[in-house]
Structure formats: structure tokens, C-alpha cells
N, C-alpha and C positions, 0 to 999 in steps of 0.2 A: 876369678870370681868378682872383678871389678863393677860387674852390673849390679851388685848389692847396694842398696841405698841406706842411709842412717836409722837405725832403730832407736838407738838411744844418744842424746846430745848432751854431753857433759858441759857444764859451763867452764871448767878450767881447761884452759889452753894446751897443758901439758898431754891433755888426753884426746886432743881431736885429730891426730892424724894416725892413719891406719892403712895399710896397703888394701886389704880386703875391707871395705867399707861395711859397716854393720847396720846400715838403714834399713833397707827392705831386703827380707831374707826370701831369696828364690831357691827352694830345695832343690838339690840335685840328685839325691839319693832317696831322702826320706822328707816328710813334712815335718817341720819343727813343731812340736806341742806344747811343750813349757819350758820356760827359761827362769833358773832361780839365781837370785843375786844375794850372795853372803858377804859378810865382812872378811871371813876367812874359812879355810878349808874345814876347821874343827868346829864350825857353828852348825847347829841343827834347824834353826830358825832363819829364814832368808829375810833380808832388808825389804825384798821386793820380789813379786812373783809375776811373770808375764805369760799370758796365755794366747796362744795363735789359732785363727779360725780362717777356714778358706772357703772359696766360693766352690761352685760345681765344676768351673774349669781347674780346680786346684791352684788357684791364685790366692796369694795372702790378700784376705780381705779385711781382717779386723785384730788388733793385739789389744788384750785386756789387762790393766795393770792392777794389781792387788798389794796392799801393804802387808808385809810379814805373812801368815798364814791364813788372812783373814779372808772371806768370801766377799767382802764389801769391796767394790770396784771403785778406785779413786782417779782413775784415768783411763782413756781408751783411743786408739788411732783407727782411723778409717783409710782404706785404699781406694783409689779410682783409677781405672785402666782407660788407654786410648784405644784405637781400633787395631794397633800393632801389639797389644796386649802388653804393652810396656806401662808402667806406673806414671800416671799423669799428674796426679794430686793426692796429698796426704793431709789428713786433717785430724789435730788433737785435740781431745775435750777432757776438762777437768771438772769434777763436782765442786760447785762453790758452796751452796748451801741449799736448804729445803725451799727458801723462797725464790732464789734464782735458778736452781737446777744446774744442768750441765752447761758450761761455757766454753766456747773455744779458745785455746790456749796459743796455737800457731797453726798456719796453713802453708804447705810446701808445693810448689809448681815445679815440674820437671820438664826440660825441653830437650828435644833430640834432634840429630841430623845424620842422616844416613843410618839410622838403627843405633847411635852412640848417643849416651847422655853428654850432653855440652854445657848445660847449665840448671843449677838447682837454686831456686828462690825461697827462702822461707820468711813469713811475715808474721810479726808478733803484734796483735792490736793494742790498742790503748788498755791499761795506761802504759804499757812498754812503748807500743809505736813505733817500732824499727824493723828493719829487713836485714837480713844475712843472705848473701848470694855465694855460690862455687862456681867457678868456670874451669871447664875440663878441656886438655888438651891431648892428642892422641898421636901415637906413632903404630899405625896399623890398628890393631884391636887393642893395644896396651895403652892405658893412660901413663902419660909422661909427665903431666904437671896440673896441678891443682891451684887456683888462685882465689884466695877468699876475701871477700869485701864485707865490712860490719860498719853499721850506723853511715852507711854511704860512702866509706872511705876504704882504702886498700888496708887489710889486716896482715896478711903472711901469705906465702906461697910454698909449695911442698914439690919437690922433683923427685922421681920414681925411677929406680934402676932394676933391671931384670938381667936374670941369668937362667938359661934353660926354661925359658917361657915362666918362670915365677919371679915375683918381686922380692928383691934380696936387701934392698936399701931405700929409704925415704930420708930425703934431707930437707930441712925446714929453712926457710930464708925470711929475713925480716924486711927485704926490699924486694921490688919487681925486677930488678936488673939481676938478682941472685948473686949479689957480691958478699952479703953478711949472712953467713950460717948461724943460725940460733940453736941447732940441735939436730940430730939424726937418729934414726931407728934400723936395726939390723934384723933380718929375719933367716931362720935356719930350718930345714925341710929333711924329712925322712922320705924320698920320692917327691912327690907333689903335695904332701902333707906337711903343713907347717908345724913344728913341733917347739920352737921356741923364738921369742922375740927379746931383745935387748935394745934399751933406749939409753942415749947419750946426750950430755950437755954439748955446747960448742967447744969445750975444753977436753972432750974425750973422756969425759967422766961418766961411769955408768951409774944411773940411779933407779932403774926398773928392768925387771926380768919378768917376762910372762911365758908360761908353759902350757900347752895344749895337749890333749889325750884323745883319741878316737876308738869308736867300736869296730868291730870287725868288717863293718860295711865301709868305713872310711868317714862315718858321721861324727862331727865334733861332740864330746859329751862332757869334758870339764876343761875350764880355763882359769888358771890361777896366776893371779899378780902380786909380786913381792917387791917391794921398796927396798933398795940397796944403798940408799944414801937418806938417812932420816934428817937432813938438812932441808931436803925438799918438803915443803909444807902442803903440797896437793895430796888428795886423798886417792891415792893409786893403788891401795892394796884392796884386793877382792878376789871371791871366788865364784865363777859361774858354772852352775850345772844344767846340762841340756836333756830334754826328754823328747822322743819322736813318736809319731803315730804308726 
């Protein structure tokens, strides 16, 4: 599922790498309807709710963001497609105030080569006024490396390792030559369904475990992240619940 593009962008670098990118959801079995984001599995009121809308061609067209259980939209994302039905642009709008209305928060352009995503560029307008870009490298149809640039300079890169057609390990490096490893992630599967993810520091210390559950049709229905090292200050504990059309 490497053709999926980033749905949620976390500001914390610890959360930025994932074998299946969650940017643009292209439903394989069913169309995602709602995603709920909770602090923990025991919560009944979500932190945020995301509603997904599709066009007549069943392409993801819009994602509406709501705070908690409110019906008041706080952010929405719009997706535009090229002639090959690949996402070409994504625009995020947030409500500023009654006098200014909806203002664009960021815009992302996607570039392809031979049907493969090779470049993702996100621009944040003033007062932020900066750009983040991701460059993708492949071996056949598999992404083998992502290189991230922020504020015009190199940020980090991620190397992907596969086994039996699924991604089993991601290794993050703080240099272009990939000599300085800053952490890694391991994935575990039941068949082709990922059921567990473990994340480690460069000293092989596990600090996060994510578990996934599916319905009988293989659609992801829950995702739970637990922090295993509380010296890590990043907010990496959460519980997601998914509903489908």
C-alpha cells in the first residue's frame, strides 16, 4: 500500500515514518467513512473525528475534520487528480475567524514518473512560509528509500526492507550516506495483514508498540499505540477506530 499518501502530519519527528503512508487513502476493499482519534482505548469521546467523501469515480475527494463529537468543522482537505487518476494536489483549509473565514494552511504537489510517486512537496504559506519535500526511490514497485528535506535542507532519510512482498523494517538515518542510524521500526504480519509494529531507538531500546485489528473483509478497524518507555516525551499513545461505507 505504498501508493497511499499522508493523511495526518504529526509535528513530532518520532511519528514521521511508516511503511504504509497514511496520507491519501485509496480504499482497496471498502471506502473509509469515518476515522476517530482517541487518547486511549477506554475513551468514549474522540479528540478528533475525520469524515471521508468520494467523487462519482470513488476517488477520495475531501476529508472533513471535527473537534471531538462536534458537528462544527475546523479543517478540511481537498484532493485533485491528474489524467492518470493519481493525486496531483492536496489543499488543507482551516477556519480562522468569522471575518476571515477559511484560510489555506498548506498545499501539497505530487510528482510521478512511470506511474510511481517520486516527489512530494508541501508548502506552508506565511507567516510560516516554508516547504517540506520527500523524495522517493524504488526497486521495481517497492519504495526502498525516502529522503526528507525541511527548511531547504536535508532532514533525514528512511530505508525500507521487505520480506515476502511486505515491509518488515524501516531504518532511519540522520545523514545522506546512511552511516548514522537514529532509530528503526519493525513490522509483524498475519498473512499480508500487519498486526503489530515496534519502534526502537538507535540503542535497540523499544519505546512504542502499535497493534492493529481487522474485520472479516480485511479492513483495518482499530489501531492502538502504547508507549513502552515513558522517558520519551513525544505524545505517541493513541487509539484509532475506523468505519467504512
